[in-house]
N, C-alpha and C positions, 0 to 999 in steps of 0.2 A: 180708719179708713178715710178717702177720700173721693167725689169726682173729677170723673178726667174725660175727655175724648179720646177715641182708639182709634187708630186705621189697622185696620188687625188685612183688611186685601186691599190688593192695588187697584183702581179703576172705580173701589169701590167709597163715599163720603166717610169722613170718621163718626164714628159710636160713641156718646155718653157711655161710664161706665164708674162703677165701684173698683177704686185699684188700694192695694196697699200703698201707705207710707213705708218710702225707701228707709234702709235706717242710717241715724246720720253719721259718713267715715269723721277720719280724726281733722282732715287736711278740709270743710267741709261747712260752708254757713246754710241754715234754711231760711230761705226768701218767702213770706207773704206776699203775694203779688196783690195788685187791686185791681189790675186790667195789666190783657197781651197783646200785639201787633199779629197779624194775618197778615204772610207774605208771598206772594205770587208763588215763590223758591217750596213752600208748601203746596203748594194747587199742583206743582209740577213732582212732588213728592206722591200722592197721591197717582200720579199718572201710570207714574214709574220709572221716572228719569234718572233719580239718585240710584250709583251705583251700589253703595252700601248702606244702602236702604238693610231694616232689620223689622221684620214683623213677629209680634205684633210691636205694633209704640204708640206714645202719646208722642203728635205733631208738635210743631210750633220750636224757635228758638228769640221772639226775645222777649226777652226778659230783665225784670227788671222787681222792685220794691224795695220792703223793710228784712230788716235780717231779724229775724223769730228765737236761732238759736244756732251758736256755733260749736264747732268740733275741736277736739282738746288742742288740738295742732294749730289753730290758727289763730295770726298774731296781728293780725292787721286792720279787722272788722269785728265790732262788737253787736251785740242787742241792739237795738232800736235804729243802727245804722243805714240812710236811704243808699242801695248799688243796683248797680244795672253791672250783666253781664258778656261777654261775649256772646257768639252763638256757637260757638265751640269749645269744650276743650283741650289745651295745647298741651305741647309733650315740655315744655322749659328747658330743654337740653340739647333740642338742637340745633344746627346754624344758622337755625332760621329766626329759630325763638331766641336764641344768644342775642342774637346783631335787633331786638324790633321788629321782625319784620315776621312774628307769630301764625299770621294771618298765612303765611305759607309755608307751617307747618305737615310734613307727608306724616305725621302722626297724631294728628286732631283727632278729636272726635264730637260730632257737630252733633247739638242736641234737635230732639226731634228726627233721626233719621237713622245714626250707627246708636243713640242711646235719649232714652226717653225727656220730651221734653216739655215746651211749655204751655199745655192745656191745660191748666188745674195751676190751684190756686196754691197750692203748698210746694215750692221744689227747690232743692238741695244742689248747691252749686259750687263746685270747687276752686278757693281761694284766689286761683291762678289765673281763673275769666273777672274776677270781678272792677272793677273802680267803684267809687263812693261818686253820689249825686250828689251838688252841689244842691243851697235850701231853697235857690227860686226856679227851680226844673220841676215841671207838671210831672204828672204823672205816664203821662202821654209821650213826651219829649221824653222821661227814661225808657219809658222800653222801647220805644225805636233809635235810641244811639247806639247798638251798634249795630242794624242791619238794614235801617235807611240812613242815617244823618252820619256815622260815625263811614261808615262805606259810602257816601259819596265824599264826602271829605279828602277821603283816602283817595277816591277816585281822581276826584278832579285837582285838589290841591298837592298829593303827594306824589300817585302815579303821573298825571298830567299836566305838574307845575304850572298849574294856570295864575295869571297873578293880575293885582288889579290895574284897569283899564284894558287889560284882552276882554275879549271878546266871546263866550262861550253860547252854542245850542247846545240844548235840553230837546231828547225827541222824549215820547210819551210824557210829556209833562203837565198831563191832568192825575198823573196815577198816583198811587202810594210813595213808590221814589222820585218822579220828576217834579212834586210840587215839591218837596221838601229840596231838591237841586234847584227849584229856580230861586229858593230864600239862602240858601247855603253862595253861591256863586254869587246873589247882592252883595251878603255881608264880604266876598273876597275882594268887591271891587268891579267884578264884572260889565259887561253889558252883556243881557243877556237875551236870546229870539229864544221861544219858546217854544214848540214843533206837538201837533196834538192833530188826531183825525178823528174829536170830535166835538163837535161843532158849539156845543150846549156848554164844555167845560175851558172856553175862551176869557170869562169874564171868572171868573175865579183864579186863572194860569195870571190877567192882569193882577186881580187881586192880590196876589202870590209877590208879584214884584216883578213880571219878565214884562221887558222892555217893548219886546215884540212878538208877535206872534201869528205863526206860517200855520199852514193844514194841509194846503196843497197837492195834488197826487207826486206833484216832482217840486216838491219844496225848496230843492235845492238851490231851485232859478228867482224864487222871491226873497232868499238866502242873501244869494249875491248883490240885487238889489238892494237890500238893505243895506248890506257893510260895503260895497263897492268892492272888494276879493275877497270874499268869505270869511267864515269863524277862524279863529288863535285855535279852541277848543271844543269837540263836540263831547260829550257823553253820551252814550247807547244808551236809553234805557229796555231798548224793545228786542234790538234785532233783527231776525233777516226785513220784516214788512218795512223797517227805516232804514236801512244798512245804507243802501245805495245810493239815494240821495243823504245821508245824513256824510257820505264818506267825497262825496261831490261838493259837500256845500265847507269845505278846508280851503283856507288860502296855501300860500307857500309856506310851506314848511310851520305847517300844522298840526296837530297832534289829536288822534281819535282816542276815547279809553270807548270799551267797552265792559258794559254789568248787567245787562237784560240778554235772555234768549227766549222769550214768550215761547215762543213757537219749537225752538227743537228743531230749525229748519239751516241746514246751511246756507252761503255766503257766497256772494261770487264776488272778488274783487278785481277790478281794474292796475292789475300792477304796471299800466304803461302811466295813470296819474299817479300809482304810491313812486315812481321811481321817478321822474319828472319834476313833481310839485315837491319832491324832499320830504310825503308826510312822512309817517308815525302813526302803527296802531299796536296798541296795547291793554289787554282784558286786566284787569284789577278784582281781586274777590274779597268778600268780607272788609273788616276793618280790623286793626291793633286795637290795642288799652290807648296810644297815643294819640289816635283820630277818632276816640272815642270821649277821649276828656276835652281835645277839642271843640266837637260837637255840643255834647255836654256843657260846656263856656259858653259856647256862641247861644246856646236856649237860654242859659242864666243872663244870659246880658239881652237876654228879649230881641237877638235878629234870628233865629229860628224859633218860629210857632208853630205845633204839630198841625196838620190839617188831617183833622175826622173827618170821616167819607161817613162812616156808621159806625156807631157801637151793637154788637148780638153780645144776647148770650151767649152761656158756651153750651145751651141745646140749639140757637139755631148756626150752627159751622157749617151746616148745609145751605144753609139762605145766602149766607154771607161766603162762601165759595163760589154759589153760581153767579151772585152778584159781581164780582174782580169779573168772574171769567168770561159774564156779560158786557163788562165795563161800565155797568152801571151805576159806578159811584168815582166821587170827585175826590182826590186824597183815601188816605189808610182806615183799614181795617181792623176794629180795634174787638176782643173779647173785651165784658168783663165780671168779675167775679163778685 
């Protein structure tokens, strides 16, 4: 038996309970976690926005730690290895998995939604979802290497094609995703314009490496004043509250990559601008193992430093959710076991 936070009903906070430890399958390793991250997706799961949700369930998908046991069929990991996991388990055989785009696997199962997740100290994870963690990576950096830093690398570098010397606008730059995206964009050699609606987060965003910070209701005007023409790339981490101005901030030929949708509302798209300016919009989901490794290496090199908003106990999950919903944190919330 072990303690875990369990989501039993939609629109109710997870409750800490004793649960049975699951038997280790031959293709799995058991990981001992020191901490796990809390993602806004976990809150959307609680609110009922994830269609594949199975209840009751242990939420959470930001998984890392030390290998405690290995199944008989595991070949790439041993007891004592530090590892981090994708937020899902891919099938490994479909066209997407075979081409290294396992984040698009139609048969994947997601931790904390369709299978029990990370809000517990011990968790069994299939070998196919795991990568090794380099020596100088902190536990916090390992925990966010799939859902935050790996996801941002996937969005900006792989999907968005961000190159050194280009300019990127990051919306919601004071949040758990945005504050790390600022660092990653700088590590990739970009000039960073960071957007925030929270005046008190400006100093932290600048410390994270942003070259410029904007926060006006119609911030696209300020972005164009700063850049002259607009930005090469927008990383949209918020969704409908910032989408219109973020799109207007693009230069001719600029790209937008959308990774956030905090209020799950539709947006209005000005098709004239899209066509006449030759802009493009793409969605990007999660990370691949390749983008996770890239993010972990950047952390190992000291180019990404986890922005820790606050560390909570397992029993404080509801307090953490409320703090995130009320935008009380700069950076990332963690649960420490």
